[in-house]
Steps between C-alpha positions, in 0.01 A plus 500: 500500500388775261682823507273797528618829345445827683214721391566842353600758759169685475307196631711477821457746774814564716452432870773580769557272809380659817761387756299668789236230441705219341721245648806301400571243768720202537545209751786261558551225756780516748667181602174321396338613828382855463410752233649843426278735313596812317385751241633749249361857579584656160375365177456674174262325263295588197216297353372541142151380566245384240179420699316369186782237457745453776733297280569821314635658826862513627691587808850636598604498874814629648561430873755700687718227676623758754145537632497154643342495849497197733440704817855451604747778393819297517344203309379746221856628474642151474245418231602805295870397532705320235432167692140519395315743271808731440274800470778730398597296196148378423259764626186382329279192474324496181207333323372567157219294355521345147159340507183509708267196459197328674579198696202319644319738734798718532765682286869469435750773410806340332812720475851572581594522867841644599653498835861515620604541127337161402197477264261213468155479329244438765122443513322712749158371574255771612144585571314784347333626814384849390393616167495875434319679775479869602640526850368760766751772367375453138795315363492198282624192692573136424629210712685169478642243733771250443687232688809319380821318633853565378823341581764742609776267384372539136598871521835443675379634837680253715586688816811436721573129588310488833187707400499349160451160649220572745291737289261307265576514127129554434377849534112544516387815345154679527403804291198721554493737197288817512546740202333812407455779251446834676193711424687827469192707532497405869877586559630845561818683551610672817320799646743729314482307173501670161234237374201716569614780297652310212271205444209722367735668264627189363156337497359789298789514251599852624825601283638643833499170694842376401678838536330542843629149607853602382490824707400304812775257441782734454388787734742578778212594738156326478216433747472152345648161596710370212569146615459201270152409626347836353637424144398136515151557617433783248637274219296198599176702529549630150592158364195339677279770341631420143690833479812331367677789332461703829619195696801488276585869556474444878704190492766679310511765763503235774810336343671833463441566875600143606711344228604205729145404587398171346144590578535820292649298216218250520238777484663640188533158343135436565406820316724441200347150468153628517601760225613210285876561531592161618881535427511798736311303759730207481809731536353660807391174676856367431647813659260463799631140563846633502409774748306253716554126446211433723250684272273196422261737316763583254624153458143367444422780250810428293355161395166651395603815316504459139268189479 
């Protein structure tokens, strides 16, 4: 097999998994007679997507083990216990691709899959079901589907003696992946957002824009909402419009207001990378993964920054 090196970062757009319209489902047989189906309701995934050459794309996915849902609360608690997934010790299931290649009519993502503290290289066959399209909300959206089978014994998930014997070793997995890039022009803050006042100032290069944002941030009394979303939307709008220096200024204020926000750190890292300061971007993405180990966006970006 030929190893295909990733493309430069500029060639790959970053898409984020939409878990409201995606699916991570698994099925096991019980006593060889019936099937038990479950899903993971929380997944963080980021796709570096090169539509011109899919082999130059990559994916990082982090599944929250504690989000397991088999429609039976007691069973879910057992599955999270040390007898099975041991979610407290191993909170994430992780896949990170090393290579994407064409295989017949379909595709394969080859990479490291980690579960229950055990890592194996797997080949994940998938179908490219939706190339880039604009959804009804104006966002860029892509889609993939995958189906694979894993053996739980390969990852040390044996279960207690009785259940370990009657639950099938083979676990059938189905993935429906929908990922998107927001069109931030169609996204607004709250009714009391500071964005309508500040966006035109930053867009027009007004020297008072940054000082006014600082005033809003530190004021004891203000008519504005100052939650994370307001900073994030303002920064993303400016970034989308190519106002990178302004986006950097807003992201710095965002991090000062919310220093433990991985989203704020990611926004600041994106702005530094776009400004050409890759070392600063790497430092911030690394800090973001320490703040939030499930930040797939930061993990995925770390392997592209600097290329």
